[in-house]
GUMI-819486 format. One line per field, with one value per residue: residue in one letter; y, x, z of N, C-alpha, C in turn; residue number from 1. Coordinates in steps of 0.001 Angstrom, whole numbers. Atoms other than C-alpha are relative to their C-alpha. Example, Ala and Ser with C-alpha at 12.3 -4.5 7.8 and 13.67 -1.06 7.14 Angstrom:
% GUMI-819486
residu	(A; S)
n_py	(-1190; -1190)
n_px	(890; -820)
n_pz	(0; -60)
ca_py	(-4500; -1060)
ca_px	(12300; 13670)
ca_pz	(7800; 7140)
c_py	(1200; 1090)
c_px	(900; -770)
c_pz	(0; 730)
num	(1; 2)
This chain:
% GUMI-819486
residu	(M; T; D; T; P; T; A; T; S; T; P; T; G; G; G; W; T; P; S; D; R; E; L; E; R; R; A; V; R; R; R; L; R; L; R; S; L; S; V; A; T; G; L; V; V; L; V; L; V; A; L; G; V; A; L; T; S; S; P; G; W; P; N; V; R; E; L; F; F; S; W; E; H; A; K; A; V; F; P; D; V; L; D; G; F; W; L; N; V; R; L; F; L; V; C; E; V; V; I; L; A; L; G; L; L; V; A; L; A; R; V; A; R; S; P; Y; L; A; P; L; R; V; L; A; V; V; Y; T; D; L; L; R; G; V; P; T; L; L; L; V; L; M; L; G; F; G; I; P; A; L; G; L; Q; G; V; P; I; S; G; T; F; W; A; G; V; A; L; V; L; S; Y; S; A; Y; V; A; E; V; F; R; A; G; I; D; S; I; H; P; S; Q; V; A; S; A; E; A; L; G; L; S; R; P; Q; A; L; R; Y; V; V; V; P; Q; A; V; R; R; V; V; P; P; L; L; N; D; F; V; S; L; Q; K; D; T; A; L; V; S; A; V; A; V; F; D; A; V; F; A; A; R; D; Y; A; A; Y; N; F; N; Y; T; P; Y; V; V; V; A; A; F; F; V; V; L; T; V; P; L; A; R; L; T; D; W; L; Q; R; R; W; L; A; R; E; R; A; G; Q; L)
n_py	(-1204; -1226; -1092; -1126; -1273; -378; -1421; -693; -781; 513; -1092; -85; -1195; -771; -448; 1034; -78; 887; 1315; 141; 77; -1342; -755; 433; -616; -1418; -115; 262; -1152; -1092; 289; -196; -1441; -562; 389; -761; -1389; -67; 158; -1202; -1105; 212; -266; -1446; -626; 372; -778; -1398; -120; 137; -1241; -1043; 209; -330; -1449; -728; 376; -474; -1071; -1348; -163; -1211; -1178; 118; -249; -1428; -742; 386; 439; -863; -293; -1440; -620; 471; -803; -1399; -177; 640; -914; -507; 1103; 283; -1037; 229; 1260; -224; -468; 1202; 753; -739; 92; 1361; 200; -769; 561; 1329; -150; -506; 1054; 1014; -507; -218; 1293; 706; -665; 361; 1403; 80; -525; 995; 1155; -452; 642; -849; -661; -1435; -207; 398; -973; 124; 1211; -303; -885; 795; 831; -882; -430; 1065; 343; -1096; -267; 1143; 24; -1073; 230; -888; -1083; -997; -679; -933; -1112; -810; -763; -801; -1183; -550; -715; -1323; -909; -600; -1247; -105; -625; 892; 1359; 98; 93; 810; 1227; 1129; 270; 602; 1317; 884; 240; 945; 1320; 429; 351; 1208; 1184; 276; 828; 1385; 453; 214; 1328; 983; 35; 603; 1445; 522; -14; 1043; 1329; 389; 841; -670; 427; -963; -1096; 541; 170; -1325; -510; 774; -555; -1312; -1045; -426; 306; -824; 467; 1274; -324; -684; 790; 1412; 269; -794; 436; 1241; -268; -730; 951; 868; -690; -704; 281; -720; -1434; -300; 45; -1272; -1079; 131; -701; -1430; -578; -207; -968; -1378; -566; -653; -1426; -765; -410; -1341; -871; 88; 324; 1223; 693; 229; -1303; -343; 844; -399; -1302; 218; 749; -869; -935; 700; 1054; 1258; 590; 596; -408; 856; 1211; -378; -94; 1353; 644; -533; 603; 1429; 134; -271; 871; 1427; 443; 16; 1169; 1189; -5; 458; 1453; 639; -78; 928; 1354; 110; 67; 1295; 1020; -138; 455; 1459; 504; -264; -1127; -1149)
n_px	(854; -820; 363; 720; -307; 891; 353; -820; -1104; -1322; -957; -1144; -816; 478; 1374; 993; 548; 1164; -238; 428; 1463; 533; -246; 989; 1283; -47; 85; 1391; 805; -281; 661; 1438; 265; -208; 1129; 1180; -178; 149; 1418; 706; -379; 624; 1433; 191; -258; 1096; 1191; -226; 75; 1407; 684; -450; 620; 1420; 156; -371; 865; 1353; 339; -277; -1377; -664; 414; -571; -1440; -231; 432; -699; -1383; -605; -1387; -208; 537; -806; -1220; 318; 421; -961; -684; 909; 334; -1189; -95; 1055; -204; -942; 796; 591; -1048; -367; 1130; -10; -1107; 243; 1155; -329; -690; 954; 993; -601; -99; 1332; 667; -545; 498; 1409; 46; -421; 1093; 1072; -373; -331; 845; 145; 1321; -163; -65; 1275; 445; -851; 427; 1272; -302; -656; 1034; 819; -853; -127; 1307; 522; -806; 95; 1337; 155; -850; -1156; 283; 818; -850; -840; 837; 440; -1118; -642; 807; 650; -899; -386; 1156; 253; -766; -625; -1311; -1100; 276; -317; 1135; -435; 764; -916; -186; 1172; 193; -924; 549; 1103; -591; -596; 1062; 685; -853; -493; 1006; -226; -1302; 131; 571; -1035; -918; 682; 49; -1334; -233; 823; -480; -1114; 523; -56; -1165; -1073; 192; -218; -1445; -590; 344; -772; -1352; 43; 433; 1386; 732; -498; -1319; 181; 489; -1032; -1196; 277; 1180; 75; -958; 452; 1234; -326; -562; 1058; 1001; -617; 675; 1280; -236; -401; 1217; 700; -719; 281; 1273; -218; -627; 1031; 992; -473; 672; 1237; -204; 428; 1392; 30; -742; -1454; -536; -792; -33; 1364; 551; -621; 592; 1395; -6; -362; 1077; 1157; -255; -339; 986; -717; -177; -1328; -675; 369; -813; -1357; -5; 116; -1307; -870; 341; -328; -1457; -395; 635; -285; -1149; 366; 854; -855; -726; 935; 141; -1235; -56; 984; -547; -1118; 543; 642; -1045; -606; 973; 43; -1258; -11; -857; 802)
n_pz	(0; 104; -910; 616; -679; -1092; -28; -986; 546; -345; -215; 897; -216; -1133; 196; 297; 1348; 149; 585; 1389; 30; -226; 1219; 970; -378; 345; 1461; 382; -396; 932; 1280; -176; -82; 1332; 847; -431; 417; 1457; 320; -444; 883; 1305; -84; -161; 1309; 900; -370; 351; 1456; 386; -358; 907; 1308; -108; -155; 1216; 1118; -228; 951; -498; -438; 504; -775; -1350; 104; 191; -1177; -1221; 215; 1012; -332; 73; -1218; -1130; -36; -309; -1387; -903; -934; -1033; -902; -804; -1027; -983; -718; -1091; -1133; -593; -699; -1214; -921; -522; -936; -1224; -701; -527; -1281; -1004; -237; -860; -1365; -556; -138; -1162; -1208; -180; -403; -1397; -816; -62; -825; -1346; -1012; -1176; -62; 231; 1440; 599; 1025; 1179; 715; 658; 1117; 1040; 626; 834; 1110; 1000; 557; 809; 1194; 910; 573; 992; 1185; 71; 934; -687; -973; 763; 438; -1136; -548; 1036; 304; -1185; -912; 546; 72; -1309; -101; -1317; -4; -334; 457; 1436; 913; 1137; 228; -128; -1430; -619; 609; -713; -1342; 152; 210; -1270; -928; 452; -18; -1350; -673; 440; -487; -1438; -215; 345; -1136; -1155; 233; -264; -1450; -613; 385; -870; -1082; -1304; -774; 245; -950; -1342; -184; -148; -1320; -977; -7; -625; 908; -91; 1234; 1114; 420; 697; 1340; 786; 266; 272; 810; 1228; 1036; 628; 751; 1227; 964; 513; 830; 1130; 1281; 186; 84; 1369; 814; -190; 664; 1432; 204; -221; 1181; 1013; -453; 121; 1165; -415; -262; 1183; -187; -586; 921; -177; 1319; -27; 1286; 479; 410; 1279; 1038; 193; 671; 1401; 654; 188; 1095; 1249; 241; 154; -1328; -141; -1236; -1118; 120; -396; -1463; -528; 159; -1043; -1285; 52; -115; -1387; -989; 206; -811; -1408; -201; 27; -1260; -1013; 139; -448; -1460; -543; 100; -941; -1359; -163; -116; -1334; -997; 43; -538; -1438; -328; -421)
ca_py	(0; 3416; 6424; 9282; 12974; 14228; 17593; 18374; 20896; 20013; 22174; 23327; 25685; 26731; 27516; 25615; 24863; 23354; 19693; 18461; 17668; 21189; 22683; 20594; 21858; 25447; 24935; 23450; 26376; 28844; 27112; 27115; 30818; 31626; 29663; 31333; 34756; 34008; 32829; 35826; 38284; 36734; 36890; 40522; 41512; 39612; 41359; 44788; 44202; 43056; 46135; 48384; 46834; 47111; 50755; 51887; 50034; 51621; 54101; 57093; 56556; 59351; 61922; 60610; 60644; 64257; 65375; 63470; 62447; 65390; 65673; 69341; 70309; 68180; 70041; 73409; 72825; 70934; 73971; 75368; 71971; 71399; 74753; 74012; 70492; 71751; 73542; 70209; 68567; 71329; 71277; 67512; 67612; 70357; 68861; 65396; 66575; 68485; 65598; 63121; 65329; 66317; 62786; 61335; 63959; 63225; 59479; 59944; 62058; 59265; 56588; 58734; 57130; 59937; 61271; 64786; 64321; 63283; 66607; 66117; 62584; 63802; 66569; 64043; 61775; 64664; 65819; 62452; 61709; 65138; 65562; 62027; 62580; 65768; 65189; 66665; 68699; 70398; 71173; 72738; 74857; 75980; 76978; 78225; 80614; 81057; 82096; 84793; 86167; 86870; 89589; 88827; 90915; 88980; 85884; 84713; 85096; 82837; 80138; 77886; 78227; 77398; 74593; 73107; 73546; 71698; 68802; 68695; 68660; 65978; 63623; 64043; 62541; 59424; 59231; 59580; 56453; 54613; 55585; 54609; 51189; 50722; 51719; 49394; 46529; 46576; 43842; 45114; 43110; 45684; 48436; 46205; 45390; 49061; 49968; 47144; 48783; 52033; 53890; 55979; 55485; 58542; 57257; 53773; 55277; 57398; 54825; 51469; 51633; 54477; 53404; 49892; 51211; 53602; 50792; 48705; 51385; 52653; 50742; 52027; 55517; 55409; 54376; 57459; 59642; 58176; 59410; 62748; 63317; 62847; 64973; 67974; 68412; 69520; 72888; 73886; 74171; 77402; 78955; 77856; 77728; 74127; 71525; 70751; 74449; 74991; 72036; 73155; 76700; 75491; 73043; 75735; 78025; 75386; 72926; 70019; 67598; 66475; 68606; 66388; 63352; 65182; 65997; 62403; 61231; 63559; 62174; 58575; 59051; 60377; 58013; 54669; 54502; 55409; 52686; 50118; 51182; 50636; 47124; 46311; 47530; 45507; 42334; 43021; 43654; 40474; 38425; 39825; 39165; 35538; 35166; 36380; 39573; 41887)
ca_px	(0; 1441; 1478; -918; -319; -1788; -3360; -785; 1962; 5639; 8454; 11079; 13912; 12408; 8956; 5789; 4613; 1277; 1150; 594; -3036; -3626; -2014; -4342; -7359; -6240; -5789; -9286; -10767; -8974; -10302; -13838; -13633; -12263; -15028; -17721; -16237; -16101; -19708; -20928; -18972; -20252; -23860; -23520; -21998; -24721; -27504; -25905; -25497; -29123; -30327; -28181; -29509; -33106; -32574; -30843; -33270; -36355; -38279; -37714; -33994; -32810; -34876; -33718; -30096; -30377; -32183; -30124; -26829; -25777; -21993; -22104; -24340; -22256; -19091; -20816; -22202; -19222; -17303; -20341; -21283; -17713; -17630; -20950; -19920; -16985; -19547; -21341; -18055; -17107; -20574; -20360; -16968; -17938; -21333; -19842; -17544; -20308; -22771; -20371; -19782; -23426; -24715; -22357; -23398; -27094; -26453; -24589; -27451; -29908; -27910; -27247; -28598; -28258; -31624; -30197; -29856; -33484; -34390; -31431; -32580; -36085; -34690; -32512; -35511; -37614; -34715; -34229; -37947; -38795; -35909; -36125; -39811; -39386; -38199; -34774; -36008; -38674; -36097; -33811; -36685; -37874; -34436; -33056; -35964; -37412; -34417; -33097; -36642; -36698; -34085; -32361; -29312; -26031; -27617; -26236; -28589; -26659; -28808; -25751; -25220; -28791; -29054; -25953; -27532; -30615; -28483; -26618; -29825; -31457; -28500; -27276; -30586; -29953; -26289; -27230; -29347; -26490; -24142; -26741; -27174; -23408; -23254; -26122; -24394; -21477; -21995; -22825; -19908; -17608; -19097; -19094; -15422; -14579; -16443; -14682; -11398; -12551; -13817; -16955; -19740; -18684; -15112; -16287; -18224; -15274; -12493; -14244; -17702; -17538; -14271; -15640; -19025; -17467; -15460; -18598; -20706; -18188; -19824; -23382; -21988; -20345; -23674; -25253; -22514; -23050; -26634; -25425; -23213; -26200; -28485; -26179; -27966; -31025; -29396; -30295; -33891; -32959; -31172; -27672; -25531; -24366; -23982; -27709; -28630; -26117; -27540; -31128; -30312; -28651; -31454; -34100; -32425; -31433; -34334; -31908; -31540; -27961; -26707; -28675; -26819; -23516; -24393; -25429; -22061; -20247; -22132; -21654; -17893; -17731; -20136; -19243; -15714; -17166; -19796; -17127; -15087; -18162; -18640; -14974; -15168; -18333; -16681; -13585; -15628; -17641; -14479; -12965; -16174; -16266; -12629; -13480; -11453; -14366)
ca_pz	(0; -1028; 1223; 455; 1190; 4400; 5166; 7824; 7267; 7328; 8691; 6201; 7004; 10311; 8791; 7929; 4399; 3296; 2414; -1137; -344; 970; -2140; -4281; -2328; -2786; -6515; -6794; -4861; -7112; -10223; -8836; -7953; -11394; -13090; -10984; -11719; -15453; -15544; -13526; -15677; -18878; -17723; -16614; -19969; -21818; -19884; -20378; -24106; -24373; -22508; -24685; -27882; -26657; -25704; -28896; -31150; -29617; -31845; -29569; -28986; -31365; -29465; -26085; -27228; -28327; -25153; -22551; -24166; -26334; -26379; -27397; -24477; -22111; -23067; -22769; -19279; -17840; -16444; -14621; -13215; -12057; -10239; -8579; -7663; -5621; -3459; -2943; -1961; 503; 2021; 2401; 4131; 6582; 7411; 7900; 10707; 12489; 12082; 13663; 16705; 17182; 16572; 19184; 21743; 21149; 21448; 24732; 26028; 25197; 27008; 30091; 33278; 35826; 37053; 36825; 33065; 32526; 30798; 28476; 27631; 26849; 24663; 22791; 22193; 20896; 18721; 17018; 16624; 15240; 12833; 11507; 10839; 8779; 5189; 4595; 1618; 3747; 6417; 3806; 2475; 5901; 7162; 3851; 3246; 6738; 8850; 6472; 6164; 9921; 9487; 12800; 13619; 13617; 12071; 8710; 5775; 3420; 1873; 1726; 5470; 6425; 3902; 5535; 8962; 7735; 6497; 9820; 11846; 9726; 9426; 13003; 14161; 12061; 13040; 16715; 16456; 14742; 17569; 20180; 18569; 18675; 22340; 23237; 21409; 23875; 26455; 29976; 31341; 29703; 31848; 34939; 34426; 33984; 37163; 39005; 38040; 39642; 36595; 36873; 34320; 32261; 32275; 31281; 28384; 27301; 27539; 27114; 25528; 23003; 21285; 20724; 19621; 17096; 15509; 15151; 13504; 10945; 8014; 8674; 9240; 5835; 4325; 5862; 4423; 961; 1275; 2648; -381; -2667; -508; -781; -4107; -2120; -1443; -5007; -3769; -1931; -4927; -3933; -7062; -6742; -9481; -9691; -9844; -12662; -14586; -14044; -15132; -18333; -19102; -18650; -21196; -23752; -23438; -23088; -20169; -20782; -17846; -15461; -16789; -16328; -12705; -12084; -13427; -11000; -8016; -9154; -9523; -5958; -4210; -5806; -4301; -900; -1285; -2206; 834; 2972; 1582; 2216; 5818; 6401; 5107; 7201; 10335; 9765; 9262; 12460; 14385; 13204; 14195; 17705; 17495; 18264)
c_py	(1249; 1054; 1112; 1269; 298; 1493; 775; 732; -560; 1151; -62; 1303; 873; 525; -1161; 238; -939; -1329; -25; -31; 1383; 878; -372; 630; 1475; 211; -232; 1192; 1185; -218; 220; 1480; 654; -346; 772; 1447; 143; -102; 1263; 1190; -135; 302; 1496; 716; -294; 814; 1463; 223; -83; 1268; 1137; -114; 369; 1503; 740; -347; 454; 1188; 1398; 246; 1240; 1263; -21; 292; 1483; 796; -286; -316; 791; 373; 1500; 696; -430; 811; 1439; 200; -508; 986; 514; -1088; -331; 1025; -202; -1256; 153; 549; -1190; -768; 707; -86; -1373; -187; 748; -620; -1353; 91; 431; -1079; -1069; 465; 152; -1312; -777; 629; -360; -1452; -166; 547; -1028; -1182; 407; -583; 869; 662; 1502; 330; -398; 1042; -93; -1227; 251; 883; -772; -880; 835; 437; -1070; -335; 1079; 149; -1194; -65; 1043; -316; 1035; 1180; 1087; 772; 1006; 1224; 914; 838; 919; 1262; 688; 820; 1328; 987; 664; 1309; 198; 585; -1020; -1432; -73; -117; -826; -1252; -1232; -385; -732; -1330; -1022; -309; -1018; -1420; -546; -453; -1313; -1240; -308; -829; -1471; -553; -241; -1378; -1105; -127; -677; -1512; -630; -53; -1105; -1401; -471; -738; 717; -410; 936; 1167; -480; -178; 1348; 586; -757; 488; 1416; 1127; 374; -329; 922; -439; -1323; 227; 561; -947; -1432; -170; 736; -415; -1296; 231; 700; -942; -871; 699; 750; -338; 677; 1505; 399; -75; 1293; 1129; -125; 725; 1509; 658; 254; 1097; 1425; 674; 721; 1493; 843; 483; 1395; 929; 72; -512; -1201; -668; -179; 1310; 416; -816; 405; 1326; -162; -708; 886; 946; -693; -1150; -1342; -519; -691; 461; -864; -1307; 286; 87; -1389; -728; 495; -676; -1492; -213; 208; -1042; -1477; -449; -51; -1197; -1289; -90; -490; -1519; -723; 19; -955; -1435; -206; -128; -1359; -1111; 61; -482; -1532; -610; 269; 1143; 1227; -364)
c_px	(886; -508; -691; 331; -1019; -231; 826; 1128; 1319; 964; 1130; 734; -498; -1407; -901; -554; -1180; 403; -474; -1514; -632; 216; -984; -1359; -28; -111; -1421; -884; 243; -677; -1500; -353; 143; -1154; -1255; 94; -197; -1463; -773; 306; -654; -1486; -284; 200; -1139; -1257; 173; -83; -1450; -783; 396; -622; -1474; -228; 259; -876; -1439; -298; 386; 1432; 686; -377; 598; 1495; 290; -335; 858; 1488; 665; 1416; 284; -498; 808; 1287; -291; -301; 1044; 705; -900; -370; 1185; 164; -1056; 224; 1013; -715; -675; 1030; 381; -1109; -50; 1082; -233; -1141; 332; 662; -972; -1029; 553; 42; -1376; -744; 499; -482; -1460; -128; 405; -1076; -1122; 348; 381; -998; -227; -1375; 94; 35; -1293; -515; 815; -376; -1295; 236; 652; -1014; -871; 779; 51; -1345; -507; 768; 58; -1359; -226; 887; 1113; -259; -837; 821; 916; -810; -377; 1140; 617; -761; -528; 911; 470; -1162; -293; 761; 655; 1398; 1063; -189; 307; -1267; 338; -857; 863; 182; -1196; -380; 930; -482; -1138; 516; 599; -1081; -671; 876; 552; -1007; 159; 1310; -43; -569; 983; 996; -650; -104; 1369; 312; -796; 490; 1173; -559; 128; 1203; 1187; -83; 261; 1490; 685; -293; 746; 1438; 50; -408; -1447; -711; 424; 1374; -94; -523; 1117; 1128; -286; -1120; 43; 1045; -409; -1245; 295; 573; -1082; -920; 617; -691; -1360; 156; 407; -1191; -794; 694; -61; -1301; 161; 617; -1027; -975; 528; -607; -1289; 185; -388; -1434; -114; 932; 1485; 592; 945; -73; -1403; -622; 583; -603; -1436; -85; 320; -1129; -1209; 174; 216; -942; 685; 351; 1343; 719; -363; 795; 1432; 108; -73; 1332; 978; -278; 347; 1498; 451; -550; 336; 1246; -308; -888; 822; 849; -882; -177; 1242; 110; -1004; 502; 1141; -507; -647; 1033; 670; -944; -59; 1280; 143; 886; -777; -817)
c_pz	(0; 966; -780; 743; 1078; -48; 997; -678; 487; 144; -1007; 269; 1126; -153; -336; -1398; -115; -622; -1447; -119; 182; -1230; -1097; 297; -382; -1506; -486; 346; -925; -1346; 95; 73; -1361; -928; 373; -447; -1503; -408; 374; -913; -1370; 5; 137; -1327; -966; 293; -397; -1504; -469; 329; -932; -1379; 35; 84; -1318; -1201; 184; -920; 477; 407; -586; 767; 1405; -33; -144; 1263; 1230; -190; -1130; 427; -25; 1260; 1225; 122; 412; 1483; 995; 937; 1115; 1000; 905; 1110; 1083; 815; 1129; 1229; 691; 807; 1300; 1042; 645; 1061; 1314; 801; 626; 1369; 1097; 346; 925; 1454; 640; 201; 1200; 1301; 270; 459; 1459; 932; 147; 887; 1417; 1005; 1242; 13; -251; -1495; -706; -1010; -1282; -826; -762; -1218; -1152; -725; -931; -1240; -1088; -638; -947; -1304; -943; -671; -1081; -1204; -100; -928; 659; 1019; -698; -425; 1169; 563; -1045; -349; 1261; 884; -586; -45; 1336; 180; 1348; -121; 411; -447; -1495; -835; -1236; -124; 118; 1462; 585; -648; 644; 1400; -66; -204; 1299; 970; -396; 170; 1387; 781; -385; 559; 1506; 306; -370; 1148; 1213; -157; 249; 1485; 689; -345; 846; 1213; 1340; 845; -213; 984; 1426; 284; 193; 1382; 1092; 101; 562; -911; 277; -1302; -1152; -496; -747; -1414; -872; -419; -438; -1027; -1339; -1038; -697; -858; -1313; -1046; -614; -985; -1173; -1330; -149; -32; -1415; -944; 128; -748; -1513; -335; 180; -1220; -1095; 413; 47; -1230; 379; 238; -1208; 142; 599; -773; 319; -1304; 116; -1371; -580; -474; -1343; -1136; -296; -749; -1486; -743; -272; -1177; -1336; -325; -309; 1397; 175; 1270; 1205; -28; 428; 1521; 625; -90; 1067; 1344; 28; 183; 1439; 972; -176; 762; 1490; 315; 11; 1272; 1133; -53; 503; 1519; 643; -55; 994; 1430; 256; 161; 1373; 1089; 45; 573; 1507; 407; 431; 1229)
num	(1; 2; 3; 4; 5; 6; 7; 8; 9; 10; 11; 12; 13; 14; 15; 16; 17; 18; 19; 20; 21; 22; 23; 24; 25; 26; 27; 28; 29; 30; 31; 32; 33; 34; 35; 36; 37; 38; 39; 40; 41; 42; 43; 44; 45; 46; 47; 48; 49; 50; 51; 52; 53; 54; 55; 56; 57; 58; 59; 60; 61; 62; 63; 64; 65; 66; 67; 68; 69; 70; 71; 72; 73; 74; 75; 76; 77; 78; 79; 80; 81; 82; 83; 84; 85; 86; 87; 88; 89; 90; 91; 92; 93; 94; 95; 96; 97; 98; 99; 100; 101; 102; 103; 104; 105; 106; 107; 108; 109; 110; 111; 112; 113; 114; 115; 116; 117; 118; 119; 120; 121; 122; 123; 124; 125; 126; 127; 128; 129; 130; 131; 132; 133; 134; 135; 136; 137; 138; 139; 140; 141; 142; 143; 144; 145; 146; 147; 148; 149; 150; 151; 152; 153; 154; 155; 156; 157; 158; 159; 160; 161; 162; 163; 164; 165; 166; 167; 168; 169; 170; 171; 172; 173; 174; 175; 176; 177; 178; 179; 180; 181; 182; 183; 184; 185; 186; 187; 188; 189; 190; 191; 192; 193; 194; 195; 196; 197; 198; 199; 200; 201; 202; 203; 204; 205; 206; 207; 208; 209; 210; 211; 212; 213; 214; 215; 216; 217; 218; 219; 220; 221; 222; 223; 224; 225; 226; 227; 228; 229; 230; 231; 232; 233; 234; 235; 236; 237; 238; 239; 240; 241; 242; 243; 244; 245; 246; 247; 248; 249; 250; 251; 252; 253; 254; 255; 256; 257; 258; 259; 260; 261; 262; 263; 264; 265; 266; 267; 268; 269; 270; 271; 272; 273; 274; 275; 276; 277; 278; 279; 280; 281; 282; 283; 284; 285; 286; 287; 288; 289; 290; 291; 292; 293; 294)
């Protein structure tokens, strides 16, 4: 009877190398993954080609191509859309920082247990319930037009400023609930252990609970910020000259909708990498959780 390779590893030169049987298994798995990827890619290409043929062969395609995919109009509107899009990007970056800070403060207020902080807890609950219930577009309209109309001394009248405030208020309510879910997901034994070491509850939250909770909620937070990047387009509703406003202005004068496609392409180029980063972080977090590292 001949010997067969085993699945155990053998030491060579002070290190460990896989056995022949394990190398065979890895090769089979690679072939299976490659075959699955080839089949999936082929099917996706086939579906896209079929959709493209169906679209371009439809009777109204020439009119649609001229109205939505005109290269001349795209080149003409590109500089204005680019200038406006930088405003969307700046608004997104500033609002993101403020939303993170405000959302965490609201979440901490909701999980506070001291009876002296009961009014703060009630205020945090009302804040999240109210602002999550009001559509973001309505909040942008009310603040963008309403606050400047009051004529208050020392209060900014910039539509961009108040549109940004509306985005911060709306999204901080959602982010607060994400942070609160992360805090509640930390096992109570973590707090008990911290208190056994002499830490007060605020110290346990600061040094033990919140750092773990933040790491857990990074993927859903990134999902919220993907939505925030798209919702910066809502500021055009209060006459802020962003990318959408530039496209709408051009389309109204030239009776062509290609600028909207150009704006959509700008947002897709920015949000798709962020979405892929979110997916990668989710897979990484899940792998670490299954490995018992979280």
